FIZA-221573 format. One line per field, with one value per residue: x, y, z of N, C-alpha, C in turn; chain; residue number from 0. Coordinates in nm, 2 decimals, decimal comma. Example, Ala and Ser with C-alpha at 12.3 -4.5 7.8 and 13.67 -1.06 7.14 Angstrom:
<markols>
n_east <- (1,32|1,28)
n_north <- (-0,57|-0,22)
n_up <- (0,78|0,71)
ca_east <- (1,23|1,37)
ca_north <- (-0,45|-0,11)
ca_up <- (0,78|0,71)
c_east <- (1,32|1,29)
c_north <- (-0,33|0,00)
c_up <- (0,78|0,79)
mol <- (A|A)
seq <- (0|1)
</markols>
This chain:
<markols>
n_east <- (5,56|5,80|6,14|6,36|6,65|6,90|6,95|7,23|7,38|7,56|7,77|7,78|8,05|8,32|8,45|8,65|8,64|8,90|9,11|9,09|9,27|9,17|9,27|9,24|8,94|8,92|8,94|8,65|8,62|8,50|8,28|8,14|7,82|7,76|7,67|7,65|7,75|8,00|8,07|7,95|8,10|8,35|8,31|8,25|8,50|8,66|8,54|8,59|8,87|8,90|8,79|8,97|9,20|9,12|9,08|9,34|9,46|9,32|9,40|9,68|9,67|9,55|9,74|9,96|9,85|9,84|10,10|10,18)
n_north <- (4,18|4,10|4,14|3,91|3,89|3,64|3,37|3,28|3,00|2,95|2,74|2,65|2,76|2,55|2,57|2,49|2,50|2,64|2,42|2,40|2,34|2,28|2,30|2,02|2,00|2,13|1,92|1,85|1,97|1,83|1,99|2,09|2,22|2,57|2,68|2,89|2,86|2,92|3,15|3,08|2,85|2,96|3,12|2,92|2,79|2,99|3,01|2,75|2,77|2,96|2,83|2,63|2,77|2,90|2,67|2,57|2,78|2,76|2,50|2,53|2,72|2,57|2,37|2,53|2,61|2,38|2,31|2,51)
n_up <- (3,85|4,07|4,12|4,26|4,43|4,37|4,59|4,76|4,86|5,14|5,29|5,64|5,84|5,93|6,18|6,45|6,80|7,00|7,17|7,52|7,80|8,10|8,45|8,67|8,86|9,19|9,47|9,67|9,99|10,27|10,50|10,82|10,88|10,91|11,21|11,38|11,63|11,71|11,87|12,11|12,17|12,20|12,43|12,62|12,62|12,73|12,99|13,09|13,10|13,30|13,52|13,55|13,61|13,85|14,01|14,03|14,17|14,42|14,49|14,53|14,74|14,94|14,97|15,07|15,31|15,45|15,50|15,67)
ca_east <- (5,65|5,91|6,27|6,41|6,79|6,93|7,00|7,35|7,39|7,69|7,77|7,83|8,19|8,36|8,56|8,64|8,68|9,03|9,11|9,14|9,29|9,16|9,32|9,13|8,86|8,97|8,86|8,56|8,66|8,38|8,27|8,02|7,73|7,78|7,55|7,66|7,78|8,14|8,08|7,92|8,21|8,46|8,27|8,26|8,64|8,70|8,49|8,67|9,00|8,89|8,76|9,10|9,29|9,07|9,11|9,48|9,49|9,27|9,48|9,80|9,64|9,53|9,87|10,03|9,79|9,86|10,24|10,21)
ca_north <- (4,09|4,15|4,08|3,87|3,85|3,50|3,33|3,21|2,91|2,94|2,64|2,70|2,74|2,44|2,61|2,42|2,58|2,60|2,33|2,47|2,24|2,34|2,22|1,94|2,06|2,10|1,82|1,91|1,94|1,83|2,08|2,09|2,33|2,68|2,69|3,01|2,82|2,95|3,24|3,00|2,76|3,05|3,16|2,80|2,76|3,09|2,97|2,64|2,81|3,04|2,73|2,55|2,86|2,91|2,54|2,57|2,88|2,70|2,39|2,58|2,78|2,46|2,31|2,62|2,62|2,25|2,31|2,62)
ca_up <- (3,89|4,15|4,10|4,39|4,41|4,39|4,73|4,75|4,97|5,20|5,40|5,77|5,86|6,01|6,28|6,58|6,91|7,04|7,29|7,64|7,90|8,24|8,55|8,73|8,97|9,32|9,55|9,76|10,13|10,35|10,62|10,89|10,86|11,00|11,30|11,46|11,77|11,73|11,98|12,24|12,20|12,26|12,57|12,70|12,64|12,83|13,12|13,13|13,14|13,43|13,63|13,58|13,68|13,99|14,08|14,06|14,28|14,54|14,53|14,59|14,87|15,03|15,00|15,15|15,44|15,51|15,54|15,76)
c_east <- (5,77|6,04|6,33|6,56|6,81|6,99|7,12|7,36|7,53|7,69|7,83|7,98|8,22|8,47|8,54|8,70|8,82|9,02|9,17|9,15|9,28|9,22|9,21|9,06|8,92|8,88|8,78|8,60|8,53|8,39|8,14|7,94|7,77|7,66|7,54|7,70|7,93|8,15|8,05|8,04|8,33|8,43|8,29|8,41|8,70|8,66|8,56|8,81|9,00|8,87|8,89|9,19|9,25|9,10|9,25|9,52|9,44|9,35|9,61|9,78|9,62|9,66|9,96|9,98|9,82|10,01|10,27|10,18)
c_north <- (4,15|4,07|4,04|3,83|3,70|3,47|3,24|3,12|2,90|2,84|2,70|2,67|2,63|2,47|2,53|2,51|2,54|2,51|2,40|2,36|2,30|2,25|2,14|2,02|2,03|2,00|1,90|1,87|1,94|1,92|2,06|2,22|2,44|2,71|2,82|2,98|2,86|3,05|3,17|2,91|2,84|3,09|3,04|2,77|2,86|3,05|2,85|2,67|2,88|2,94|2,66|2,64|2,88|2,78|2,53|2,66|2,82|2,58|2,43|2,65|2,68|2,39|2,39|2,62|2,49|2,24|2,42|2,59)
c_up <- (3,96|4,13|4,24|4,36|4,44|4,53|4,70|4,88|5,02|5,31|5,53|5,78|5,96|6,10|6,40|6,69|6,96|7,17|7,41|7,74|8,04|8,34|8,61|8,84|9,10|9,40|9,65|9,90|10,21|10,47|10,69|10,86|10,96|11,08|11,38|11,61|11,80|11,86|12,11|12,27|12,26|12,40|12,66|12,73|12,74|12,97|13,17|13,18|13,28|13,54|13,66|13,65|13,83|14,07|14,12|14,17|14,42|14,59|14,59|14,72|14,97|15,07|15,09|15,29|15,52|15,56|15,64|15,90)
mol <- (A|A|A|A|A|A|A|A|A|A|A|A|A|A|A|A|A|A|A|A|A|A|A|A|A|A|A|A|A|A|A|A|A|A|A|A|A|A|A|A|A|A|A|A|A|A|A|A|A|A|A|A|A|A|A|A|A|A|A|A|A|A|A|A|A|A|A|A)
seq <- (0|1|2|3|4|5|6|7|8|9|10|11|12|13|14|15|16|17|18|19|20|21|22|23|24|25|26|27|28|29|30|31|32|33|34|35|36|37|38|39|40|41|42|43|44|45|46|47|48|49|50|51|52|53|54|55|56|57|58|59|60|61|62|63|64|65|66|67)
</markols>
């Protein structure tokens, strides 16, 4: 015959977790998908600026030739 020590029943502790008040979640800001077109857009903007500048130079040259 083996001697078994008596089992003492210990009720689980009734601890409550401390209340943590987190700030409200930041609102989701909708965005377009990243497509990698940023570099192409930058090149197109540079090209458009060059065309505008060239057009302005030609316009002024033409006006100067008309008055001469």
